[in-house]
N, C-alpha and C positions, 0 to 999 in steps of 0.2 A: 548601322554597321560602321560608319565613319567614327562614331564615338568609341565603339569597342576597339577599333584599330588604334586609336590614340591611347587608350588605356593600356593596350598590349605593348605599345611602343614605350610608354613611360615605365611600365614594369620591366621591360627589357633593359632600359637605360639604368634603372635603379639597381636591379638585381642581377644583371648579366653583363653590362658593359662598363660600369664604374669600377676602377681598380680598387682593390682592398676590400670589396664587399663580396658576400657569398654568391656563388653560382650553383646551379643545379648539381647535385651529387657531392658537394663539398660538405665537410664536417660542420654542422650548424654552430657548434661551440666555437669554431674558428672564424666563421664568416657571417652568420646571421645576426644583423645588428639588433634584432629584437630578442635574441636569446640572452638570458642572464649570463653575464660573464663573457659575452662575445668579445673577441679580440680584433680591434680595428686599428689601423695605423693613424690614429687621430693626431699624433704629434707631428705628422708630416705637414699639417696645415696650421696647427696651434703651436707655433714655435716658442712663444713665451713659456709654455708649460714644459718644454724640454728641460729648461733650467731647474724648474721646480721638481721634476721627476728625477733629476740626477743629484739631488741634495742627499746629505748623509742619512736622513730618515725619510724615505718615501712612504706615502700611504700605500698599503698593500695592493689594493685594486689597481693603482697606477703602476706600481712595480710589475704587476702581473699582466699589464696591458688590457685590463678589463674595465675600460671606461664606461661601458654600458651598464655596469653594476649601479652607477649613480646617474648617468645621463642617457637621455633618449637621443638617437642619432638624427632624427628628422624634426620632430615637433613635440612639445610638452606643454602642459598647463602651468608649469612652474618656471620661475626665472632660471636662467643658465641651463635650460633644458633638463633640469633635474627630474628624476622619476617620481619623487615624492617631496613633501615639505621637509625641511632640514632635520628636525627631530625624528620624524618617521623614517627618513632615509638612513640616518645613523643607527636607528633602532634595528634595521634589518640585519646588521652585523653585530651590534653591541647591545642587544636587547637586555641582557642580564645587568650590565652596568647602568644603562639608562633607567631601568626600574629601581635599582638600588639608590641612584642619585636623587630620587624624588622624595626622599623621606627626611624628616627633621628640618633643620635650617638649610634652605637650598640657595645656592649661589644664583644671583639674578640671571646670568646668561643661560644657566642650565634650566631654570624655571621657564624662561622664555623660549627655549629650544634653539638658542644661538650658539651652537657648538663652535662654529667657525670664528667667533669673536676671540677665542683663545687658541684654537687649533687650526693649523694649515690643513687644507683639504687635499693637496696634491703631494707636497713634500716640504720638509723643513731641515734646517741645520741644527735644530734644538731637539732635545729628548721629548718624547710624547707628542711630537708634531706641534710643539708650541709655536705660536706666532713670533714671540720674542722671549728673551730670558729675563729672569729675576724681576727687579722693580720696574723695568721698562714695560713688562707685560701688565702688571697690576696698575701702574700709574696711567695706563691707557684709558681706564675707566675711573679710577680713584684719584682724580685731579687734586682733591683736597689733601691727600697724603703726600703728593708731590710738593705741595706748598709747605707741608709740615717738615719735609726733609731739609728745608732751609733754616729751620729754627736752631738756636745755639746749643741746645741739649737734645741729643738723639739716642735712641736705643740701638745698640750695635747690630742686632740681627736685622732690624728694619733697614738700616743704612747699607747693609751687605746684600740686601735683596732676598733675604731668607724668609720670605713671607710664609712659606709652607712649613717652617719650623714651628709656627704657632697656629696656622690656619689650615683647614682642609680646602682643597680646590673646588670640589663639587658640592658637598653637603656635609653636615655634621649634626650630631644630637645636641651640640652646645650652641648658645647664641654667638653671633658674629663669626660663625664658621670656625670657632676655636677647636683645636685638635684634642683638647682635654679641658676639664673644669679649670677656671682661671687660676685658683690658688695652686693646684697641682702642676699646672703648666709652668708657672713662674718658678716653682721648686725644682724643676729639671735643671736650671742653671744657677739659681740663687738658693743656697742652703739656709734654712730658717735657724740653723744653729751657728751660723757664721757670726763671730764676735763683733766684727765691724758692722754688720747689718743690725745686730741687736743694739749696739751703741747708738747707731743712727736713729733708732726708734725709741730713744731715751730709756732703754732697758725694758720696755714693755714687750712681752712675748708676742710674736707675730704668727706663730704656727696656727694654721687654719683661717687666717685673715684673708680677705679678698683684696689682693694687692692693687687691682685696677680701681678700687674705690678711692684711692688717693693718688695713684700714679697713672700717667698717660703712657701706654705701652709703645707708642711710636716716637713722638718727639714733643718737646715742650720749651717754653721760654723760661722755665724755672728750673733751677738746679735740683737734681734728684728726680727729674721727670715728674714733678708735682703738677697736678692739674691747675688750670688757669685761675680758678676762684677758690680761695681757701677760707675756712672758718677762722675768725680772728684768734680765738684761743689756741687753735691748732697751729696756725702760722707763727704764733709767738712762743710756742712750746709750752704753753700753760695747760698741760694735760690734766692737772689736778683740779681744774675748774669743773670738769665733767667726770673724771675717773678717780677711783680710790687708789692712787698710784703707790701708796705705802702699804697696801693690803697684800694678803697672800696671793690674790689674783688682781693685779693692777688694771686689768681690762674691764673690771666691774665698774659700772657707772653709779653715780651718787643717787640717782633717782630714775624711775622708768618713765618712758613716754613723754608726754607734754609737761609733766611735773619738772623734769630736768630743763627743758627748753624755756619754760616760763620764768625760770630764775633770772634769765637775762631778757626774755621777750614776753613781758606780761600783757602786752596789748593784743595778743592773738589767741582766740578771736576776740573782737570787740564785744563786750557784754551787752551793749545796747542793740546790736544787730539781731534781728529776729530769725534770720536764716544762716545756718552754719554748714560749711562743707563737711560731709560725713567724717572724713579722716580727721579733721580738726576737732569736731565734736567728740570723737572717740579718743582723742589725744594721741593719734598716730602720725606725728610730724614726719617720721621717716618714711611714710608712704610716698611722700613727694620730695623730701629734702634728704641730702646726705650730710653726715655730721662733720666730715673732715675736709674734703675737697671735691670740686666738680669743674667741668668745663662750661657749665651753664650759670647764668646770673642767678642770684638768690640761692645758690647751692642746690638747684633743682637736680633731681636724679636723672633727668633726661630732658630733651627739648620739649617745650610746652605741649605741642600737638601729640607727640609720642607719649608723653606722660599722661595727659588727659584721656587719651583713647585706650590706655592700658586698662582703664575701668569702664570708659564709655565707648567701647568699640562699636556698639550697635549704631551710634549716631554717625560715625564715619562711614559705616557700611550703607546706612540709609541715604546719606548724601550722595554716595557713589551711584546708587541705583535710581536716584530721583532725576526728574527732568530738569529741575532747577534747585539750587541750594546756595546759601550765602557763601561767598568765597572766604577762604581762611588766609589771613595775611600774617605770615611768619614775622614780619617786621613789627607788627603790633602785638606780638605775643600769642598769635594764633587764638585759641579759645579765650585767653586772658584779655583780648581786645574788647570783649563784651561782658565777661563774667569775672567776678571777684574770686580770688583763690581761697580765701579763708572764711569770710563772712560778709553778709550784706544786709541792708535794711529792706531790700527788694526781693521779690520772688525769683526763683531760678538763679539766685546769686548774681543777678544783673548788677552792673557797676552803678547805674544811675537811673534805674526805672526803665520800663519798656518803651517809652517815648524818647526821653533824653539820651538814652544809650544809642538809639538809632540816629538821632539828630547829630551826634558827634561826627558822623560821616555823611549822612544824607540830609541835605537841606530840604525842609518842607516846602513843597510847591504851593503857590497861591491857589491852584485849582485842586489841591489834594483833598482826600476824604477828611471830614471833620473828625478830630480826635480830642481827647482831654477829659477832665473830670466832669465837665458839664454836658458831655455827650455819652449817653448810656446805651449799652447793647440790650435790645429788647428781649433777647433770649435769656439773659442772666442778670440784667440790671447792673452790670459792672461797667466802669468807664471804658470807652473804646480807645484802644492803643494800636500801635503798628502790628502787634502780634495777634490782634483780633482777626485780621485778614491774611496775615503772612506767617509762615512758619519757616524761620531761617535755617533750620536743619535739613530742609529738603521736602519737596512735594512733587506730585506728578503734573503740576500745572506751571505755567510760566510765572516769572517774577516771585517765586516761592509763595504764590497764592494758595490758600487752603481749598479753593474751589475754582470752577470754571469762570473766568473773568467776563465772558460774554453775557452770562445771565445767572448761572447756577449759584455762585457765591452771593451775589447781591440780593436775590429773592429770599435768602434766609432771614434777612431783616426787612427788606423792602418788598413786601408782598402786595402792595397796592392798597392795603386797607389800614395797616397799623402805622401811624406816623412815628417818627423817631422820638423817643422820650428824652427830655432834658433833666438835668439834676434838680432844677427848680420845681419839677413835677408837672410843668406845662407841656402839652403835646403840640409840637410844632412840625410842620412839613418842611 
């Protein structure tokens, strides 16, 4: 009885005695804190929110006093007493927009469900409840662009904070959230028939060209917003080294594929190398390199990791799902830290063989497993190397081992009966 009395007293305090909460007989939409859209005088205690609610653009539930559309008044499983996780909560009112925003190239905050990283949740002085305006908003995440803004040559829309002139805020069918295909987008401000523009391109027609192949759309250290690394003939204006500039169509090149590149770069791939990268073997130099200008060394079409995984995506996915995988060091060229880009005398395009490639970073311990030409794997008769036991691209075991280190991996060779064979043919334990 005493416990029941206490519960009745708590109920009376919560629902009968506290000011601003519903009492028996009152309209539930006006007083029941558990009813969707219940109006409670929350601002009476939460004074900092009074300022937010009085801004030029208030969030509609705040303006309507419907705090419980988003918050639970007593307890919740989510931070800030939210009724649901952020994306799910926004979805209750903006379901159509949230579904549409998840197609094509999706802006990272949208993909992660962090709407509040760009939008104020109570009120804002900016349109669309934006946290900040113009570049101040985008620079909050894109710090590298903020550094670019200090470069001597800048694109006017970029400096004016008109990011949305070229990019979509939530998602786009185009890469980099572009609002249209790159060539068409540039054409909205720069006419391909402009005589000054044609002259700057040595009279070669630029209609249909991908402008961002040569120009950095935000800022550059080079006049004309050229990218940081330029092909020597292009930088010197020697277009006729590759193009038939006096022909009816001066954009036509003198030869196709690797035939053109080998006129200046005859050593790629090295004929003595037994393993050739497939694009190299197929003469597709432009699969990895751009012919005019790039922001990457060696005129790469993208950063090494991004470039390699455009074809070898499954290896990146496998590493992400594995218990252990070899770390990728961007400072050492990512994949190029271990693999040759064009050709190699070693399997898997390794730079220096499966032992010496590893030893470039990993010193062999005195108590390590024997490896080398004189130690053969009894399963296949091949020399034991680091990759006999390890798979650097990822495994379900620790230390990128191919099997259970406590016993499972070892007994594949050490079954207690077969001694390890040596290259000299002698059986030694």
